[in-house]
C-alpha positions as CSV (number, residue, x, y, z in Angstrom):
1,M,0.3,2.0,29.7
2,I,1.3,1.9,26.0
3,T,3.7,4.7,25.0
4,K,2.8,7.1,22.2
5,R,5.2,6.9,19.3
6,I,6.8,9.8,17.4
7,I,7.6,9.0,13.8
8,P,9.5,11.1,11.3
9,C,8.6,10.4,7.7
10,L,11.0,10.5,4.8
11,D,9.2,11.2,1.5
12,V,11.8,10.2,-1.1
13,R,11.8,11.2,-4.8
14,D,14.7,10.6,-7.1
15,G,16.9,9.6,-4.2
16,R,16.3,12.7,-2.1
17,V,14.0,13.6,0.7
18,V,11.3,16.1,-0.4
19,K,8.3,17.8,1.1
20,G,5.2,19.5,-0.3
21,V,1.9,21.0,0.8
22,N,-1.4,19.1,0.2
23,F,0.7,16.6,-1.7
24,K,1.8,19.3,-4.2
25,G,4.6,21.9,-4.6
26,V,7.4,19.5,-3.7
27,S,10.8,20.9,-2.7
28,D,14.1,19.2,-2.0
29,V,15.2,18.7,1.7
30,S,18.1,16.3,2.2
31,S,19.8,12.9,1.8
32,P,17.5,10.1,3.2
33,V,20.5,8.3,4.7
34,K,21.8,11.4,6.5
35,L,18.3,12.3,7.8
36,A,17.5,8.7,8.9
37,K,20.7,8.5,11.0
38,Y,19.9,11.9,12.6
39,Y,16.4,10.7,13.6
40,S,17.6,7.4,14.8
41,D,20.1,9.2,17.0
42,S,17.6,11.8,18.2
43,G,15.1,9.6,19.9
44,A,12.6,8.9,17.1
45,D,10.6,5.7,17.9
46,E,10.3,4.6,14.3
47,L,11.0,5.8,10.8
48,V,8.8,5.7,7.7
49,F,10.3,5.7,4.3
50,Y,8.0,6.4,1.3
51,D,9.2,6.3,-2.3
52,I,6.5,8.8,-3.2
53,T,6.5,8.5,-7.0
54,A,7.0,4.8,-7.4
55,S,3.3,3.9,-7.7
56,F,2.6,6.9,-10.0
57,E,5.6,6.1,-12.2
58,G,4.8,2.4,-12.2
59,R,8.2,1.2,-11.0
60,A,9.9,-0.6,-8.2
61,L,11.0,1.2,-5.1
62,F,14.6,2.3,-4.8
63,T,16.2,-0.6,-2.9
64,D,19.8,0.6,-2.9
65,I,19.0,3.7,-0.9
66,L,16.6,1.7,1.3
67,C,19.3,-0.8,2.1
68,E,21.7,2.0,3.1
69,V,19.0,3.6,5.4
70,A,18.2,0.3,7.0
71,R,22.0,-0.3,7.8
72,T,22.2,3.2,9.3
73,I,19.4,3.2,11.8
74,F,18.6,1.2,15.0
75,I,14.8,1.8,15.2
76,P,11.9,0.1,13.4
77,L,11.6,1.0,9.7
78,T,8.3,1.0,7.7
79,V,8.7,1.2,3.9
80,G,6.2,2.0,1.2
81,G,5.9,3.0,-2.4
82,G,5.4,0.8,-5.4
83,I,4.3,-2.2,-3.3
84,N,2.1,-4.2,-5.6
85,T,2.8,-7.8,-5.0
86,V,3.9,-10.2,-2.2
87,D,7.3,-10.3,-4.0
88,D,7.6,-6.6,-3.4
89,F,7.1,-7.3,0.3
90,D,9.8,-9.9,0.2
91,R,12.2,-7.6,-1.6
92,V,11.7,-4.7,0.8
93,L,11.9,-6.8,3.9
94,K,15.2,-8.3,2.7
95,C,16.5,-4.7,2.4
96,G,16.0,-4.4,6.1
97,A,12.4,-3.0,6.5
98,D,10.5,-4.2,9.6
99,K,7.0,-3.3,8.2
100,V,5.7,-2.7,4.7
101,S,3.2,0.0,3.9
102,V,0.7,-0.6,1.1
103,N,-1.6,2.0,-0.5
104,S,-2.3,2.1,-4.3
105,G,-1.2,-1.5,-4.7
106,A,-3.8,-2.6,-2.2
107,I,-6.5,-0.5,-3.9
108,R,-5.8,-2.2,-7.2
109,N,-5.6,-5.6,-5.6
110,P,-7.3,-5.8,-2.2
111,S,-6.2,-9.5,-1.8
112,L,-2.6,-8.3,-1.4
113,I,-3.3,-7.4,2.2
114,Y,-4.6,-10.9,3.0
115,E,-1.8,-12.6,1.1
116,A,1.0,-10.6,2.7
117,A,-0.5,-10.9,6.2
118,R,-0.8,-14.6,5.8
119,K,2.8,-15.0,4.7
120,Y,4.5,-12.4,7.0
121,G,2.0,-11.7,9.8
122,D,-0.4,-8.9,10.4
123,Q,2.2,-6.9,12.3
124,C,4.2,-6.6,9.1
125,V,1.4,-5.1,7.0
126,V,0.6,-1.4,7.3
127,L,-2.3,0.0,5.3
128,S,-1.5,3.6,4.4
129,V,-4.6,5.6,3.4
130,D,-4.5,9.0,1.7
131,A,-7.9,10.6,2.4
132,K,-9.7,13.8,1.6
133,R,-13.1,15.2,2.1
134,V,-15.3,15.1,-1.0
135,D,-19.0,16.1,-0.8
136,G,-19.0,15.5,3.0
137,Q,-17.4,12.0,2.7
138,F,-13.9,10.9,3.6
139,R,-12.7,9.6,0.2
140,V,-9.7,7.4,-0.6
141,F,-7.1,8.8,-3.0
142,A,-4.5,6.8,-4.9
143,K,-1.2,7.4,-6.7
144,G,0.2,9.9,-4.1
145,G,-3.1,11.8,-3.7
146,R,-3.5,12.3,-7.5
147,E,-6.5,10.1,-8.1
148,D,-9.9,10.0,-6.4
149,T,-10.9,6.4,-6.2
150,G,-14.5,7.1,-5.1
151,M,-14.1,4.7,-2.2
152,D,-15.2,5.6,1.3
153,A,-12.1,5.8,3.5
154,I,-13.7,4.4,6.7
155,E,-15.1,1.4,4.9
156,W,-11.9,0.8,3.0
157,I,-9.9,0.9,6.3
158,K,-12.3,-1.5,8.0
159,Q,-12.0,-3.9,5.0
160,G,-8.2,-3.6,5.2
161,V,-8.1,-4.5,8.9
162,A,-10.5,-7.4,8.3
163,S,-8.1,-8.7,5.6
164,G,-5.1,-8.6,7.9
165,A,-3.6,-5.1,8.1
166,G,-2.1,-4.7,11.5
167,E,-1.6,-1.0,11.5
168,I,-3.2,2.1,9.8
169,V,-1.4,5.3,8.7
170,L,-4.0,7.9,8.0
171,N,-2.7,10.7,5.8
172,S,-5.2,13.6,5.6
173,I,-4.6,15.4,2.3
174,D,-6.7,18.3,3.7
175,T,-4.2,19.0,6.4
176,D,-0.9,17.7,4.8
177,G,1.9,20.3,5.0
178,V,-0.5,23.1,6.2
179,K,0.9,23.0,9.7
180,K,-2.4,23.9,11.4
181,G,-2.9,20.6,13.3
182,F,-3.8,17.0,12.7
183,D,-7.2,16.1,11.2
184,L,-8.9,15.2,14.5
185,E,-12.3,14.6,13.0
186,M,-11.0,12.1,10.4
187,L,-8.7,10.4,13.0
188,D,-11.5,10.0,15.5
189,A,-13.7,8.4,12.8
190,V,-11.0,5.9,12.0
191,C,-10.0,5.1,15.6
192,N,-13.7,4.4,16.4
193,A,-13.9,2.0,13.4
194,V,-11.0,-0.3,14.0
195,N,-9.0,-1.9,16.8
196,V,-5.5,-1.8,15.4
197,P,-2.9,0.9,16.0
198,V,-3.6,4.2,14.1
199,I,-0.9,6.6,13.1
200,A,-1.9,10.2,12.5
201,S,-0.2,11.9,9.6
202,G,-0.6,15.3,8.0
203,G,-0.9,18.7,9.6
204,A,1.6,18.9,12.5
205,G,2.8,22.5,12.9
206,G,4.4,22.4,16.3
207,V,4.7,20.6,19.6
208,A,1.2,21.8,20.7
209,D,-0.4,19.9,17.8
210,F,1.0,16.6,19.2
211,V,-0.3,17.4,22.7
212,T,-3.7,18.2,21.3
213,L,-3.7,15.0,19.2
214,F,-3.0,12.6,22.0
215,N,-5.3,14.4,24.5
216,A,-8.2,14.7,22.1
217,I,-8.0,11.2,20.7
218,P,-6.4,8.9,23.3
219,K,-6.9,5.9,20.9
220,V,-4.3,7.3,18.4
221,D,-1.1,5.4,18.8
222,A,1.4,7.6,17.1
223,G,2.0,11.0,15.4
224,L,3.9,11.2,12.2
225,A,5.4,14.3,10.7
226,A,8.0,15.5,8.2
227,S,8.7,19.1,7.6
228,I,8.7,20.3,11.2
229,F,11.4,17.7,11.9
230,H,13.3,18.1,8.6
231,F,13.6,21.9,9.0
232,G,14.5,21.8,12.7
233,E,11.3,23.5,13.8
234,V,10.7,20.8,16.4
235,E,13.4,18.7,18.1
236,I,12.1,15.2,19.0
237,K,13.7,15.2,22.5
238,D,11.9,18.6,23.2
239,L,8.6,17.3,21.8
240,K,8.8,14.2,24.0
241,Q,9.7,16.2,27.1
242,T,6.6,18.4,26.6
243,L,4.4,15.4,26.0
244,Y,5.7,13.9,29.2
245,E,5.1,17.1,31.1
246,N,1.5,17.0,29.8
247,G,0.9,13.5,31.2
248,I,1.3,11.7,27.8
249,N,3.3,8.5,28.1
250,V,6.3,8.5,25.7
251,R,9.7,6.6,25.5
252,R,12.4,9.0,26.6
């Protein structure tokens, strides 16, 4: 049986880890290098590093901090933010990333997914989708949740997988930072639409939310969270123990 993954997320702005609610009201948390090492040592299965304003500000991702994070940890690292070209993939992978996450860059240039997958393999390409309900539709948002693209999220995800994306991170803007549980409806729709790993992001408020996630939607491969880990509300080892006790297969 495939183990479910627990993935902390470092949203980095100006070299610091930050966290907001519904992608707004951002506050400072800690050093990304310090937090990355803590999570690597604490039993996290993977780590996600997002330079959250790179796309909005139209600049390259902070590679110096990324290199330091990659040297510090011993778990797989996914990196995103300001990824617009295959050269950006190359730069980030050379910094030590295992996988590269694309979002706004792929929306602007959908062929980026195909080109990167052909060069580096599907397993390297992660399509990160920021989605929100608009008029009863799951809609794709770009530039860190600031811009409604008008695109249907499910169709966009299906297109991304067909182009070579080997994994999906679904960020529900509706539940992000609210701590009232993952967006099960949206996740179920995505899991039923594609046959690649899907990572749930946005809404975790406690251990019970992960138990509910994996029990309600067995197809979900991983749960991603930020603030509950950053602020010590949930310890990863305790979370995994509870999941194990609830019959959910995890790496311990």
